[in-house]
C-alpha positions in Angstrom: -8.3 -65.5 16.6 -8.4 -62.0 18.3 -4.7 -61.7 18.0 -4.7 -62.4 14.2 -7.4 -59.8 13.8 -5.2 -57.1 15.6 -2.3 -58.2 13.6 -4.3 -57.9 10.4 -5.5 -54.5 11.3 -1.9 -53.2 12.0 -0.7 -54.5 8.6 -3.6 -53.0 6.8 -2.9 -49.6 8.5 0.8 -49.7 7.7 0.0 -50.6 4.1 -2.4 -47.8 3.8 0.1 -45.3 5.4 2.8 -46.3 2.9 0.6 -45.9 0.0 0.3 -42.3 0.6 4.0 -41.8 0.4 4.2 -44.4 -2.3 1.8 -42.4 -4.6 3.4 -41.6 -7.9 4.8 -37.9 -8.0 3.0 -35.6 -10.1 4.5 -34.9 -13.6 5.5 -31.3 -12.5 7.9 -32.6 -9.9 10.1 -34.1 -12.5 9.3 -32.2 -15.6 7.6 -28.8 -15.1 7.9 -27.6 -18.6 6.0 -30.7 -19.8 3.3 -30.4 -17.2 2.8 -26.7 -17.7 4.3 -25.6 -21.0 5.7 -22.0 -20.6 3.9 -21.0 -23.7 0.7 -21.2 -21.6 1.9 -20.8 -18.1 4.4 -18.9 -15.9 5.2 -21.9 -13.5 7.8 -22.5 -10.9 8.4 -25.3 -8.4 10.1 -25.4 -5.1 10.7 -27.9 -2.3 11.1 -27.6 1.4 11.1 -29.5 4.6 7.5 -28.3 5.3 4.5 -27.1 3.3 4.9 -23.4 4.5 8.6 -23.4 3.8 8.0 -24.9 0.2 5.2 -22.4 -0.5 7.3 -19.5 0.6 10.2 -20.7 -1.7 7.7 -21.2 -4.6 6.2 -17.8 -4.3 9.8 -16.2 -4.0 10.5 -17.9 -7.3 7.2 -16.7 -8.8 7.8 -13.1 -7.9 11.2 -13.4 -9.4 9.6 -14.6 -12.7 7.9 -11.1 -12.7 11.2 -9.3 -11.9 10.1 -8.3 -8.3 9.9 -9.7 -4.9 7.2 -10.9 -2.7 7.3 -7.8 -0.4 6.9 -5.4 -3.2 4.0 -7.3 -4.6 2.2 -7.6 -1.3 2.8 -3.9 -0.6 1.5 -2.9 -4.0 -1.7 -4.9 -3.7 -2.5 -3.7 -0.2 -1.8 -0.1 -1.5 -4.1 -0.5 -4.4 -6.8 -2.1 -2.2 -6.6 0.9 0.0 -7.0 3.2 -2.9 -10.0 1.4 -4.1 -11.5 1.5 -0.6 -10.7 5.3 -0.3 -12.6 6.0 -3.6 -15.7 4.5 -2.4 -18.6 7.0 -2.7 -16.7 9.5 -4.8 -18.5 10.9 -7.7 -15.4 11.4 -9.9 -13.5 8.2 -9.2 -15.2 4.7 -9.4 -13.7 1.3 -9.9 -15.6 -1.9 -11.1 -12.8 -4.3 -12.3 -10.5 -3.3 -9.4 -13.1 -3.8 -6.7 -12.8 -7.6 -7.4 -9.0 -7.1 -7.0 -9.5 -5.4 -3.6 -11.7 -8.4 -2.5 -9.3 -10.8 -3.9 -6.4 -9.4 -1.8 -8.2 -11.3 1.1 -8.7 -14.7 -0.8 -6.4 -17.6 -1.9 -6.7 -16.4 -5.5 -4.3 -13.6 -4.5 -1.0 -15.0 -3.3 1.5 -12.5 -2.2 -0.1 -9.8 -4.6 -0.4 -11.8 -7.8 -3.9 -12.4 -9.0 -5.0 -15.9 -10.3 -2.2 -18.0 -8.7 -2.7 -21.8 -8.7 -0.8 -23.9 -6.4 -0.3 -27.8 -6.0 1.4 -29.6 -3.2 3.0 -32.9 -3.1 4.8 -34.7 -0.1 7.4 -37.3 -1.3 8.0 -40.6 0.8 11.0 -38.9 2.5 8.6 -36.2 3.6 10.1 -33.5 1.4 7.3 -31.1 0.4 7.2 -29.9 -3.4 5.1 -27.0 -4.3 4.2 -25.8 -7.8 2.9 -22.2 -8.2 1.7 -21.0 -11.6 -0.4 -18.5 -13.4 -2.2 -19.2 -16.7 -0.9 -16.6 -19.1 -4.2 -16.2 -21.2 -6.6 -16.0 -18.1 -4.3 -13.9 -15.9 -3.5 -11.5 -18.6 -7.2 -11.0 -19.3 -7.7 -9.9 -15.7 -4.7 -7.7 -15.5 -5.5 -6.1 -18.8 -9.1 -5.3 -17.7 -7.7 -3.6 -14.4 -5.1 -1.6 -16.4 -7.7 -0.4 -18.9 -10.1 0.8 -16.0 -7.3 2.4 -14.1 -6.2 4.3 -17.2 -9.6 5.5 -17.6 -9.7 6.7 -14.1 -6.2 8.4 -14.5 -7.1 10.2 -17.7 -10.4 11.5 -16.1 -8.5 12.9 -13.1 -5.8 14.5 -15.5 -8.4 16.1 -17.6 -10.3 17.4 -14.6 -7.0 19.0 -13.2 -6.3 20.5 -16.7 -9.7 22.2 -17.0 -9.3 24.1 -13.8 -8.3 27.7 -14.4 -6.3 28.2 -11.3 -3.4 25.7 -11.0 -2.2 26.8 -7.7 -4.9 25.1 -5.7 -5.2 21.9 -3.6 -8.1 21.0 -6.0 -5.6 20.6 -8.8 -3.0 18.9 -6.6 -5.4 16.5 -5.1 -6.3 15.2 -8.7 -2.8 14.9 -9.7 -1.7 13.2 -6.4 -4.6 10.7 -6.6 -3.8 9.9 -10.3 -0.1 9.3 -9.5 -1.0 6.8 -6.7 -3.0 4.9 -9.3 -0.5 5.1 -11.9 2.2 3.7 -9.6 0.2 0.6 -9.2 -1.0 0.5 -12.8 2.7 0.6 -13.9 3.2 -2.5 -11.7 0.2 -4.2 -13.3 1.6 -3.4 -16.6 4.9 -5.0 -15.8 3.2 -8.1 -14.7 1.0 -8.2 -17.8 4.2 -7.9 -20.0 5.5 -11.1 -18.3 2.2 -12.9 -19.0 1.8 -11.5 -22.5 5.0 -10.0 -24.0 3.0 -8.4 -26.8 1.4 -6.1 -24.2 4.7 -4.0 -24.3 3.2 -2.5 -27.5 -0.1 -1.6 -25.7 1.1 0.4 -22.8 -1.3 3.0 -21.2 -1.4 6.4 -22.8 -0.9 8.4 -19.6 2.9 8.1 -20.0 3.8 6.3 -16.7 3.8 7.4 -13.1 6.9 9.7 -13.4 5.2 11.7 -16.0 2.2 12.3 -13.7 4.6 13.0 -10.8 6.2 15.8 -12.8 2.9 17.5 -13.2 2.1 17.1 -9.6 5.6 18.7 -8.6 4.8 21.6 -11.1 1.5 22.1 -9.4 2.9 21.9 -5.8 5.7 24.5 -6.7 2.9 27.0 -7.4 1.5 26.7 -4.0 3.0 28.4 -0.8 1.8 27.3 2.6 2.2 29.6 5.5 2.8 28.1 8.8 1.6 30.0 11.8 2.1 27.8 14.8 1.8 29.2 18.4 2.9 27.6 21.7 4.5 28.8 25.0 8.2 27.9 24.6 10.1 29.4 21.7 12.1 26.2 21.2 9.0 24.1 20.9 7.5 26.6 18.5 10.6 26.5 16.3 10.6 22.6 16.3 6.9 22.1 15.7 6.8 24.9 12.9 9.7 23.1 11.2 7.9 19.7 11.6 4.8 21.1 9.8 6.9 22.8 7.1 8.8 19.4 6.5 5.6 17.6 6.0 4.4 19.9 3.5 7.8 20.5 1.8 8.1 16.7 1.4 5.0 17.0 -0.8 6.6 19.6 -3.0 4.9 22.6 -1.6 6.8 25.8 -0.8 6.8 27.0 2.9 6.7 30.3 4.7 7.3 30.1 8.3 6.1 33.6 8.8 2.6 32.5 8.0 2.0 34.1 4.6 0.9 32.0 1.6 -1.7 30.8 -0.8 -2.8 28.8 2.2 -2.1 29.2 5.8 -1.8 26.5 8.6 -2.7 28.0 11.9 -2.0 25.9 14.7 -1.7 25.9 18.5 0.2 23.4 20.6 -0.3 23.3 24.4 1.4 21.1 27.0 0.2 20.4 30.5 2.1 18.5 33.2 0.1 15.9 35.2 1.5 14.4 38.4 -0.3 11.2 39.5 1.1 7.7 39.8 3.6 8.6 37.2 4.7 11.9 35.8 2.9 12.8 32.4 2.6 15.6 30.1 -0.5 15.9 27.9 -0.2 17.6 24.7 -2.9 19.3 22.6 -2.9 20.2 19.0 -5.5 22.4 17.2 -5.0 23.4 13.6 -6.8 24.6 10.7 -5.7 25.1 7.0 -7.2 28.4 5.6 -7.4 29.9 2.2 -6.7 33.5 1.2 -10.2 34.5 2.3 -9.6 33.1 5.8 -12.0 30.2 5.4 -11.1 27.1 7.1 -10.7 24.2 4.6 -9.1 21.4 6.8 -9.1 21.2 10.6 -7.3 18.9 12.9 -7.2 18.2 16.6 -5.2 15.8 18.6 -4.5 15.2 22.3 -2.5 12.6 24.0 0.0 12.2 26.9 3.4 10.7 27.5 4.8 9.5 30.7 8.0 9.3 32.7 8.6 7.5 36.0 10.2 10.4 37.7 11.2 13.4 35.6 8.7 16.1 34.4 11.1 17.6 32.0 11.5 14.1 30.2 7.7 13.6 30.1 7.5 17.1 28.4 10.3 16.2 26.0 8.5 13.0 25.0 5.1 15.0 24.5 6.8 17.5 22.3 8.4 14.7 20.2 5.1 13.0 19.8 3.5 16.3 18.5 6.3 16.6 16.1 5.9 13.2 14.8 2.1 13.7 14.5 2.7 16.7 12.2 5.5 15.0 10.2 4.1 11.5 9.5 1.6 10.7 12.2 -2.2 11.4 12.7 -2.0 14.9 11.3 -0.4 13.5 8.0 -2.8 10.8 7.7 -5.9 13.1 8.2 -4.5 15.6 5.7 -4.2 12.8 3.1 -7.8 11.8 3.7 -8.9 15.4 3.3 -7.0 15.6 -0.1 -8.9 12.6 -1.2 -12.3 14.2 -0.2 -11.5 16.9 -2.8 -12.2 14.4 -5.6 -15.9 14.4 -4.9 
């Protein structure tokens, strides 16, 4: 009797297991258009040997439907989330619709930078995994349209504020144009997505004229500003290298540079290097800098110190420290803090 009960239990288990794989495939596996008509949905399907592999294939296919790729979509959504977060507390820049987008970046409703993605998964009896990724045209178009309208309002406000300033050769003007350009880059991307969801949106493009038109205004403003770089350090070769590093950073933003320390604004900086011999040979570097206006008032200040080490060569430790200071000025901590200061001018 006991053996019969065990046999019955095994048979029941096998039947239940097979039932999972014998379940009828969803309609979208065999006929995606019938399940999710293209007039109402942007839908794709993909398959793989595992759920992660199939989901990755599906998201790549969905990104291609919007004429882009997953990496670009993800980068754009993260950039915009950062812009929204950086504007928190600003009197002149505020977002409402886009705050929800920023929050959705961390939720399942945002998949690889697309808002409102729905996803279904089906595993066939042969263990092949099928994934359907889709976006409802009407619902998602409404969402993107709302963000575009809000962003356009913010962009136009920044452009109007910049145009109203009498002196165009200032960081106050440049900061507004720069921030407007950052928002416009993302908004142009949203518009491209919207036009796939709702082709008629091509007739309702934002009035600011696209990110390129704002960049042209930003470049014109930057060309009016000359930044003098007055950097001091003990070794002449280091002074030349670091002066050029700071100049490269500002030049890449479109500003004119004067390495003799004369301009609308002047970056006054000092770099020091100290060798330290302990368990390993190190060199600590110190950077102190201040950006001043024509009246000599400091507008932006910066300090940094760090050290670089080498097992046995003091000269190599010094070289590494100088390179680290150069990187900071070009694209590191100095560059990031300057960008934060620019954003603060919007208040």
